[in-house]
TORKEVO-190993 format. One line per 8 residues: number of its first residue (from 0); for each residue x, y, z of C-alpha. Coordinates in pm, whole numbers, plus 50000, padded with zeros to 5 digits. Each point is the difference from the previous one (the first is absolute). Last residue first. Layout:
// TORKEVO-190993
NUM = X Y Z | ...
END
This chain:
// TORKEVO-190993
550 = 51155 90243 51761 | 50133 50226 49727 | 50266 49742 49916 | 49727 49738 49954 | 49818 50224 49752 | 50318 50064 49803 | 50085 49628 50000 | 49653 49915 49869
542 = 50036 50251 49717 | 50341 49861 49903 | 49855 49647 49996 | 49713 50115 49781 | 50249 50168 49767 | 50202 49677 49976 | 49695 49779 49958 | 49906 50213 49705
534 = 49747 50278 49931 | 50005 50131 49642 | 49789 50317 50035 | 50291 50206 50135 | 50293 49864 50196 | 50019 50185 50329 | 49656 50173 49996 | 49837 49675 49885
526 = 50179 49801 50272 | 49882 50254 50256 | 49643 49951 49877 | 50033 49621 50012 | 50143 50001 50352 | 49736 50249 50118 | 49722 49778 49872 | 50146 49704 50182
518 = 50018 50196 50326 | 49652 50148 49969 | 49930 50298 49779 | 49736 50270 50046 | 49828 50062 49664 | 49922 50332 49829 | 49822 49967 49666 | 50008 50217 49690
510 = 49748 49956 49720 | 50024 50071 49628 | 49687 49959 49790 | 49942 49788 49688 | 49793 49741 50183 | 50281 49956 50257 | 50356 50127 49978 | 50247 49978 50289
502 = 50216 50231 50211 | 50176 49903 50320 | 50082 50175 50328 | 50152 49759 50249 | 49989 50098 50367 | 50270 49884 50245 | 49964 50054 50376 | 50296 49990 50240
494 = 50223 50117 49715 | 50374 49928 49996 | 49978 49781 49688 | 49849 50285 49796 | 50297 50222 50085 | 50265 49751 49885 | 49783 49900 49703 | 50010 50357 49863
486 = 49711 50129 49787 | 49838 50190 50286 | 49686 50173 50125 | 50046 50043 50375 | 49743 50043 50276 | 50149 50063 50345 | 49809 50015 50330 | 50233 50175 50241
478 = 50200 49891 50309 | 50150 49669 49886 | 49929 50090 49640 | 50301 50233 50001 | 50215 49693 50064 | 49849 49823 49700 | 50064 50300 49779 | 50362 50005 50116
470 = 50041 49627 49939 | 49868 50038 49647 | 50226 50299 49932 | 50302 49796 50117 | 49903 49709 49776 | 49961 50239 49706 | 50347 50143 50070 | 50144 49646 49985
462 = 49868 49945 49652 | 49781 50269 49847 | 49875 50355 50035 | 49921 50214 49695 | 49631 50035 50090 | 49943 49890 50361 | 49753 50283 50070 | 49739 49801 49809
454 = 49710 50156 50196 | 50090 50007 50368 | 49694 50045 50221 | 50036 50095 50367 | 49712 49949 50244 | 49984 50116 50364 | 50060 50373 49953 | 50097 50140 50341
446 = 50304 50195 49882 | 50361 50031 50112 | 50112 49642 49930 | 49882 50045 49642 | 50270 50263 49949 | 50283 49749 50050 | 49833 49733 49785 | 49917 50248 49727
438 = 50361 50120 49999 | 50144 49650 49979 | 49751 49894 49733 | 50083 50310 49795 | 50372 49934 50033 | 49941 49638 49899 | 49802 50094 49690 | 50257 50269 49917
430 = 50281 49749 50013 | 49817 49770 49760 | 49925 50281 49756 | 50349 50149 50019 | 50080 50284 50239 | 50272 50254 49922 | 49855 50312 49842 | 49652 50020 50156
422 = 50140 49950 50350 | 50224 50306 49983 | 50368 49904 50022 | 50233 49862 50267 | 50334 49908 49849 | 50072 49639 49900 | 50278 49812 50177 | 49773 49721 50123
414 = 49674 49973 49807 | 49647 50137 50044 | 50101 50357 50083 | 49696 50204 50086 | 49887 50356 50060 | 49647 50090 50113 | 49917 50365 49949 | 49883 50255 50254
406 = 49924 50369 49948 | 49985 50206 50316 | 49885 50348 50103 | 49653 49907 50121 | 49716 49809 49835 | 49790 50297 49885 | 50307 50198 49902 | 50302 50176 50149
398 = 50281 50025 49747 | 50220 49694 49947 | 50260 49794 50182 | 50091 49662 49852 | 49997 49675 50200 | 50113 49659 49867 | 49839 49704 50176 | 50245 49712 49981
390 = 50027 49644 49872 | 50303 49780 49944 | 49960 49647 49866 | 50264 49734 50048 | 49768 49749 50167 | 49721 50015 49735 | 49854 49652 50045 | 49657 50109 50132
382 = 50110 49963 50364 | 50271 50256 49929 | 49734 50221 49845 | 49791 49990 50320 | 50298 50090 50217 | 50094 50282 49763 | 49640 50124 50012 | 49996 50003 50381
374 = 50340 50168 50032 | 49910 50270 49744 | 49663 50065 50167 | 50167 50040 50339 | 50252 50248 49864 | 49724 50182 49812 | 49809 50047 50327 | 50277 50215 50143
366 = 50019 50201 49679 | 49623 50037 49985 | 49965 50116 50358 | 50282 50251 49956 | 49841 50127 49682 | 49665 50049 50175 | 50168 50198 50277 | 50180 50204 49733
358 = 49669 50067 49823 | 49845 50115 50329 | 50290 50243 50049 | 49955 50120 49642 | 49628 50058 50056 | 50066 50194 50322 | 50264 50223 49837 | 49780 50052 49696
350 = 49709 50103 50223 | 50224 50250 50186 | 50132 50153 49678 | 49650 50009 49853 | 49861 50175 50308 | 50276 50262 49990 | 49948 50061 49632 | 49626 50020 50059
342 = 50034 50301 50232 | 50207 50185 49743 | 49760 49907 49724 | 49705 50121 50207 | 50156 50345 50039 | 50071 50025 49630 | 49659 49865 49901 | 49813 50275 50189
334 = 49834 50147 49692 | 49972 49653 49844 | 49832 49848 50304 | 49761 50296 50031 | 49907 49963 49633 | 49936 49628 50042 | 49782 50063 50308 | 49808 50273 49815
326 = 49941 49765 49707 | 49876 49732 50240 | 49749 50240 50157 | 49886 50124 49657 | 49948 49642 49880 | 49785 49932 50308 | 49793 50311 49923 | 49946 49878 49644
318 = 49904 49651 50116 | 49744 50138 50249 | 49859 50233 49733 | 49945 49695 49780 | 50155 49803 49711 | 50350 50138 50037 | 50264 50258 49910 | 49990 50114 49640
310 = 49660 49904 49861 | 49843 50060 50340 | 50138 50356 50009 | 49820 50085 49677 | 49684 49833 50133 | 50014 50208 50320 | 50018 50327 49809 | 49714 49895 49771
302 = 49801 49894 50308 | 50026 50355 50137 | 49870 50150 49676 | 49711 49754 49982 | 49910 50075 50362 | 50005 50376 49938 | 49776 49957 49695 | 49755 49791 50200
294 = 49992 50264 50271 | 49936 50277 49748 | 49716 49805 49833 | 49831 49970 50337 | 49727 49750 50057 | 49854 49989 50348 | 49857 49702 50176 | 49901 50083 50356
286 = 49627 49992 49917 | 50025 49647 49861 | 50194 49877 50301 | 49748 50163 50234 | 49713 49834 49810 | 50166 49657 50018 | 50080 50049 50369 | 49636 50091 50073
278 = 49878 49688 49816 | 50249 49784 50192 | 49874 50142 50332 | 49635 49942 49902 | 50083 49644 49895 | 50172 49937 50336 | 49704 50147 50194 | 49750 49778 49813
270 = 50221 49691 50042 | 50017 50059 50375 | 49619 50038 50016 | 49960 49676 49803 | 50225 49820 50249 | 49812 50146 50296 | 49662 49893 49856 | 50128 49644 49954
262 = 50116 49992 50361 | 49658 50129 50116 | 49814 49733 49803 | 49923 49759 50285 | 49892 50279 50237 | 49632 49940 49929 | 49667 50177 49942 | 50060 50373 50037
254 = 50355 49950 49881 | 49872 49901 49659 | 49942 50369 49923 | 50379 50051 50002 | 50031 49755 49710 | 49784 50215 49773 | 50187 50317 50096 | 50338 49837 49926
246 = 49877 49869 49666 | 49882 50346 49901 | 50336 50147 50104 | 50178 49733 49794 | 49795 50104 49697 | 50085 50366 50059 | 50374 49926 50030 | 50000 49779 49688
238 = 49846 50271 49792 | 49633 50060 49932 | 49907 50096 49650 | 49822 50282 49819 | 50145 50313 50157 | 50330 49833 50084 | 50151 49733 50220 | 50256 50029 50275
230 = 50220 49696 49923 | 49941 49971 49627 | 50020 50376 49968 | 50330 50013 50189 | 50144 49732 49769 | 49888 50185 49687 | 50151 50323 50129 | 50327 49822 50082
222 = 50011 49851 49648 | 49929 50338 49837 | 50273 50168 50207 | 50255 49728 49909 | 49921 50038 49630 | 50045 50377 50024 | 50321 49969 50205 | 50173 49765 49751
214 = 50304 50213 49907 | 50009 50142 50352 | 50012 49657 50164 | 50267 49869 49760 | 50210 50308 50067 | 49967 49948 50377 | 50116 49637 49975 | 50294 50103 49777
206 = 50093 50274 50246 | 49996 49761 50299 | 50216 49744 49816 | 50254 50263 49897 | 50022 50145 50350 | 50081 49663 50163 | 50329 50133 50142 | 50012 50377 49968
198 = 50184 50179 49722 | 50144 50349 50030 | 50073 50022 49623 | 50299 50221 50079 | 50155 49716 50204 | 49979 49761 49704 | 50162 50241 49754 | 50260 50116 50254
190 = 50102 49641 50082 | 50030 49914 49630 | 50207 50310 49919 | 50230 49942 50298 | 50047 49635 49902 | 50092 50088 49643 | 50253 50259 50115 | 50153 49750 50243
182 = 50033 49742 49722 | 50171 50244 49768 | 50241 50107 50277 | 50087 49637 50081 | 50056 49912 49635 | 50246 50288 49972 | 50174 49899 50324 | 50026 49629 49908
174 = 49846 49802 50285 | 50188 49871 50302 | 49685 49992 50218 | 49862 49678 49849 | 50345 49844 50021 | 50016 50079 50372 | 49670 49824 50062 | 50118 49700 49798
166 = 50317 49988 50213 | 49793 50009 50319 | 49783 49708 49878 | 50310 49803 49898 | 50158 50044 50344 | 49683 49881 50175 | 49992 49701 49763 | 50361 49915 50094
158 = 49922 50019 50373 | 49703 49762 49968 | 50201 49770 49772 | 50283 49972 50254 | 49767 49898 50283 | 49820 49752 49774 | 50333 49847 49893 | 50110 49958 50361
150 = 49664 49845 50091 | 49997 49765 49701 | 50350 49864 50068 | 49927 49629 49953 | 50367 49964 49902 | 49929 49713 49758 | 49726 50198 49830 | 50226 50304 49995
142 = 50275 49802 49822 | 49761 49864 49739 | 49857 50352 49949 | 50351 50137 49942 | 50062 49728 49743 | 49688 50075 49799 | 50137 50299 49803 | 50299 49778 49921
134 = 49791 49804 49751 | 50177 49665 49946 | 49816 49848 50297 | 49661 50099 49862 | 50098 49858 49660 | 50083 49672 50172 | 49659 50012 50169 | 49852 49936 49654
126 = 50105 49636 50038 | 49745 49956 50276 | 49955 50055 50369 | 49641 50001 50125 | 49942 50109 50359 | 49674 49887 50158 | 49766 50090 50291 | 50083 50361 50092
118 = 50031 50109 49636 | 49662 49838 49930 | 49828 50214 50266 | 50109 50326 49836 | 49915 49854 49658 | 49644 49929 50112 | 49951 50371 50074 | 50118 50090 49648
110 = 49779 49731 49842 | 49697 50138 50185 | 49832 49808 50282 | 49671 49811 50030 | 49960 49807 50325 | 49950 49622 49984 | 50311 49911 50200 | 50195 50220 49756
102 = 49819 50066 49673 | 50115 50142 49668 | 49783 50065 49692 | 50184 50103 49684 | 49845 50156 49688 | 50205 49985 49679 | 49699 49927 49776 | 50106 49633 49984
94 = 49964 49962 50376 | 50256 49921 50273 | 49864 49867 50330 | 50234 50021 50299 | 49963 49802 50320 | 50193 50024 50328 | 49914 49772 50291 | 50178 50062 50330
86 = 50033 49734 50270 | 50124 50169 50319 | 49679 50201 49981 | 49949 50374 49977 | 49680 50160 49873 | 50076 50274 49748 | 49931 50366 50085 | 50294 50133 49800
78 = 50208 50147 50283 | 49902 49717 50234 | 50120 49729 49758 | 50312 50187 49884 | 50126 50028 50358 | 50124 49642 49952 | 49856 49730 50224 | 50254 49729 49915
70 = 49902 49739 49737 | 50031 49639 50118 | 49839 49872 49681 | 49959 50151 49654 | 49736 49878 49754 | 50036 50130 49646 | 49733 50039 49736 | 50046 50082 49632
62 = 49706 50031 49762 | 49995 50071 49628 | 49708 50142 49804 | 49794 49961 49683 | 50167 49677 49890 | 50047 49905 49633 | 50376 50053 49994 | 50140 49988 50355
54 = 50023 50340 50170 | 50355 50134 50035 | 49939 50237 49707 | 49764 50183 50238 | 50310 50126 50175 | 50093 49989 50366 | 50222 50254 50174 | 50107 49920 50355
46 = 49751 49972 50283 | 50166 49705 50173 | 49715 49780 49877 | 50113 50073 49643 | 50368 49934 50076 | 49905 49647 50113 | 49828 49945 49664 | 50304 50136 49815
38 = 50223 49757 50196 | 49776 49709 49897 | 50004 50123 49641 | 50382 50012 50010 | 50007 49625 50054 | 49770 49942 49702 | 50149 49714 49798 | 50194 50242 49780
30 = 50340 49852 50091 | 49939 49652 50140 | 49915 49966 50366 | 50112 50082 50351 | 49853 50161 50309 | 50185 49970 50332 | 49852 50052 50348 | 50252 50042 50287
22 = 49859 50032 50349 | 49635 50014 50087 | 49760 49838 49759 | 49834 50114 49679 | 49678 49862 49857 | 49911 50078 49640 | 49641 49985 49879 | 49977 50028 49623
14 = 49739 50088 49740 | 50022 50095 49635 | 50373 50077 50008 | 50109 50088 49646 | 49971 50377 50058 | 49831 50056 50338 | 49655 49842 49980 | 49958 49905 50366
6 = 50281 49986 50258 | 49975 49897 50367 | 50312 50043 50214 | 50013 49835 50340 | 50224 50031 50305 | 50183 50331 49945 | 50174 50082 50330
END
């Protein structure tokens, strides 16, 4: 669960340390006081998008740190090389230049990697979730999440992808006859042109090296002659070999007097023989050099052929030969396309049969699960003061696709005697808030996320329905940590921990503070929510009664 949230320089919050407890934590305050800033800060340490506009005016960076306790040992830690501890510290620094630095237990991670951990720690449910519920494209995913049918879906997807690959192969063979003939003619010409050149892999590099040698043979010969002279010597000078020979003779004479210099003599003798060998090799290399204008002309002609092929088919002889191999394979495929098409038709028919059978198994799982989902949501909605509601998962068959052969839409009737209609057409704001809460509550039972955040999901709810929502949130908080931003006194009164978010001005700057409230503080805050700024004995009495009723 989230135990501590530290915020620095996020919007109007200069610095704040917010402690959260287990159970039901409520956050209240005037509109614009900064409640959404707290949620934005939590989103930041979950790896969601953070903007430099979040940084407080005058600061060069913003910092958000969250401390989570009793964290399970998710696979994420081992997969990302992060040390695991039941107490996990997440910190994110946001800089004015747009740079973000994220750390988990001191280890640097990317924002994308952090997001994968954040989704396992916290679920945030806000007003925008209403749009998610309205979008029927999401309803199938809701149902699959409840069904926990990953294995069945994976089995279907594997068969569907096999079918798609076979269909693509067939499409590539079902070419227009005229286009097919033109392509085959082009391939034959290209294959013949490359084959006629009789290329060898690496030939171009060898020819270019030989051409460079022939073009500079005179300079090479002069350099080898100079090197041989320096090693052997000439008429007027001694070369290195002669000088080493003199040194060897001089050292050999020392053997008459002592053996101390025998090792030195041997080293000099080795050097003398090595220099003589090098000198011989230099002379042999010089003598073997031959300059042939005909050979150079032949090389130039051959390289011209290779360069023309390079411009068409690849950067080297190896690339050209590889292109020729692929062209031959394509030509063979086209020449025998009829036979391959017949074989593929059988494979496609079998793959389609298997994919459809897998889709039917997936449909059966979904339809069975839908009955359980309907019962659970209806039970939740009854508890949320919607006793006459009807809810069903409406199935429509469609062509095989990535998710199977089903389309699912949630249909609802909120009042007795009304026909079931798509959710987006019948639900009012308050009804939608309760439907969303019911669905989130049902789906939350299936995951391991320990902290649920509800950001003003009570919009449009009032009176008895608000009391029902409050009790539902409190019951959820019996097995999850719940954080709820609310404007409703019924919900605020049910909190186990109550945090007041207030805005004030000091020295011409706006500051937001987060204060945990004691019993008296809670009474005054509830009285403010009930009656506005003008707090009376009546509103205080109402607040006290609400708190006592919660107990």
